[in-house]
N, C-alpha and C positions, 0 to 999 in steps of 0.2 A: 504494500500500500504506500503511495506517495504521501509526503507531508509537506505542506506549503507554509513556510515560516514568514511572518510579517514582522520585521524589526521596526518599521516606521510606516504607519498607515492610520486609517480611521480607528481601527481596533488592533493593536499589536497582539500577536499570538500565533498559534499553530492551527492550520486548517487541513482537512483531509480531502478536499477537492478544489480544483482550480476556480470554479465559479465563486465559491465562498471567499477565497483569497482575493480574487479579482475585485469583488465588491468593496474590499477594504483599501485597495491601492489604486484602482482606476481613477485617474483624474486628481489624485492626491499629490500635492506638490512635495517633492523630496522623498517619496515613498521608497522603501527598500524591502525586498522579499527574495526568497530563494526556495528551491525545491530540494527535499532531502529524502533519503530512503528509510530513516529511522526517526521516531518521535523525539528521542533524546537529543539528537543532533539538531533537529528543527527547533526544539525548545531552547537550546543553548543559543542559537542564532537570534531567536525572537527576544530572548532576555538580555541581549546585548553582547553575547559571547560570539564565538566564531566556530566554524566547522569546515573542514576541507573536503568532506565526503559528500556534501550536498550537491545538487544539480540545479542550476538556474534555468530560466526560460523554458525551452522544451527539450534541452539537451540532457544527456544521461551522465555526463561526467564534468560538466562545467561547474566551477565554483564561483561564478560571477554573481553579484547582486544585480537586481534589475530595478529600474525606475518605473513609475506608473505609465510613462510614455511609451514603453516598449510594447510591441505587439506580441502578446502571449497566446495567440489563438491556437498554437500547437499543443497547448495543454488540453487534455480531455477531462470532462467532468467525471468525478468518482461516484456521482449519484447520491452523495450524502446530503440529505435535505434538512437536517435539523440544526444547522447553525455552525457546525464545525467545532474546533477547539481554539479557544482564545485565551491568551495570557496563562497558558499551561493547562487549560481544561475546557470542558464542555461549555459552550456559550448559551445553550438553551434557546437560541433564536432571539435573544433580547439585544436591542441596540444600546449603545452607550448614551450617556446623557446625565447620569448622576441622579441623586434624589432617592427617597424612600417613601413608602406610603403604608398606612395602617390598613389592614384588610377589613376591619370592622367599620371603616368610615368611607363615605362616598367621595370625600375630598382628601387631598394629600397635602402634606406640609413638609417643609425642609427640616431635616434632622441631622445631627452630627453623625458621620459615618464611621467614626473610629470606635474601637472596642471600649467598653466601659472600664473605668478604673476600679481597683479593688475597694475603693471607698464609696462607690456608687451603690444606691439602694436597689437599682435595677440592673440586672445582668443581661447582656446581649449575647445570644448564642446564634452563630451563623451556620447554616447547613447548605449542602449542595450535593448534587449527584452527577455521575458521568457514566455514559454507556456508549462505547465506540461502535457497537454493532446496532444499537438502538432497535432491538426487536427482531433482528434478522437471524440471530444464531443463539443457541443455548450456551455456547462457549464464548460469547462476546465479552471482551474485557470491560467490566463494569464495577463501579464502587461508589462509595459516598464518603463525604467528609463532614466533620463537626468541629467547629472552631470557637474556642472561648477567649483566646488571647494568646499572645506570644509566650511560648514555653509553658503553657498551662498543661498539666498532666492529663486533663480530661480531653484534650484534642484527640481526634480519632480519624484514621484513614482505614476504611474497611472494605475488603473485597466482597462483592455482592454474593458470591457463592459461599461465603462464610456464614451468612445469615439468611440465605434463601435457597430453596430447592429449585435449582436452575433446570432440572429435568422436567419440572412441572410448570415453572414460571420462566418464560424466556426473558432474559435481562432487557430492560428498557430504561431510558433515562427517567421516566416517570416513577418506576418502581425504586430506582436508586434515590430519587429525591424524597420519596415517601419514607424509605428506610432511614434516611438521614434525619427526617423530622421525627420519626418514631424514636430514634436513638436519643435525640435531645429531650423529648417529652418524658421518656423513661428516666433519664438523669434528673430532670426537674422534680419528678414525683419522688424519687428515692431520696434526693437531698432534703425535700420538705419533710418526709417521714423521719429522716434522721435529725430533724431539728433546725434546718435552715430557715431563716427569716427573710431571705433575699427573694425578691420578685424577679422573674425572668421574662424576656421577650425573645421570640424566635424570628430570625431574619433569613429570608430566602429569596432567590430570584425566580422561583417556580410558582407562578400564579396557580398552576394546576394543583400542586400539592397543598398550597395554602387554602384554596377555595374548596378542595375536596374535603379537607378536615374541618374547616371552619364555617363553611356556608352550604355547599351542595349536600353534605351528609344529612342535613335536616330533612330534606324531602326524600332522600334515598332511604333513610330509616323508615319513613312512613310507607314507602313502596317496596319494602323488603329488599332493598339494594338491587332494584330492577330499573332499567332504563325505560323511556317512554315506549320503546318498541318491544319491551318484555325481556330483553337480554340482561344478563348479569352485568352489573357495573364492574368495569375493569379495576383490578387492584383493590377490590372491596375488602379483602382480608386485612391488608395493611391500613386501610382507611378506618375500618371498624376498631381496630386495636388502638389507633392513634386518637380517635374520637373518645374512646373510653378513658385513655390516659389524660386527655385534655379535660374531660369532665371531672375526673378525680382531682386533678390539680386545682381546678376552679373551686371545688368544694372546700379544699384546704385553704385556698386564698380567702374565700368568703369567711371562713371561721377565724381568720387572722385579720379581718377587715382590710383586705388588700384588693386592688382592682383585678378583674379577670385577666387571664393570660391573653397577650396580644401577639398576633402574627404580622410581621412587617415586611412588605415587599420592597426589595432593593433591585434596581436595574442591574443586570449582569454585566460585568466587565466595564463598569463606569468609574473605576478608580476607588471603589469602596474597599478599604483595607481588609475588613472582615470577610466580605464576600469573596475577594480574590484568594484569601488564605483558605477558606473552605473549599474553593474550587481546586486549589492545588492538592489539598488532602484527598478530595474525591478522586482525582486522577492518580494519586499514589495508591489508593485502594484498588483502582482499576488495573494498575500496573502489577499489583500483587496477584490478581486473578489471571492476568495474561502470562505470568511466570508459573502458573499452576500451583500457587500456594494454597 
């Protein structure tokens, strides 16, 4: 599989097909990008390093970087339609632009995107998922990441096949995102049971995962987790478990006169430190799966 690294463009990072890469560099002044045979080499280039084994343009051995003015029509699309990999991980199809929004509110407001300090009463937990096959293979490298802050022992990079039966559930980005959210919810509940008085917020760039757990599940529960066409709601096993955890957490919050748990949407790869860190952890988890761990 080719990897297209963007060192300077609209969204720096690594993409798995030319069309995704092209959208980041075409017409972008001073853009720099290169094709590689391995994800590690591509990530090194995108992060500001260098690699001699990558190939630029349409060639197979050139190590040149290319500007957005070059004609790169010789690249063929890899058919990957879900946004590629950006800044070390899966972009989820979200564009840059910054900002976060609370899922319980119809309006959005600007918030600080840095991780909360130890003295803050509210703890921010960032979650993300990565699935490089995204539903095409039971063996697709997939994982999720949970990020609390730099050097926090609770930070996690988990291979999806360590927590999921991939013979039954084909790995997808949506399942990876939901697993990350479930992991965070489990930690919050356990901390509260063990006497924690800190309130938490979950930050995610997946509107699907947030709305599944926090909004759509209300009607799904009434309908027995069936869609309007009578089919089973996808990933209902994870959604149900996450909803139960959320409800348990809110009961404890209520008993402590604390506000309900909030889910905050952050645009993927918009420079949010916590989101980028969770993304890197998610891809580390996917790498574990690809190595057969």
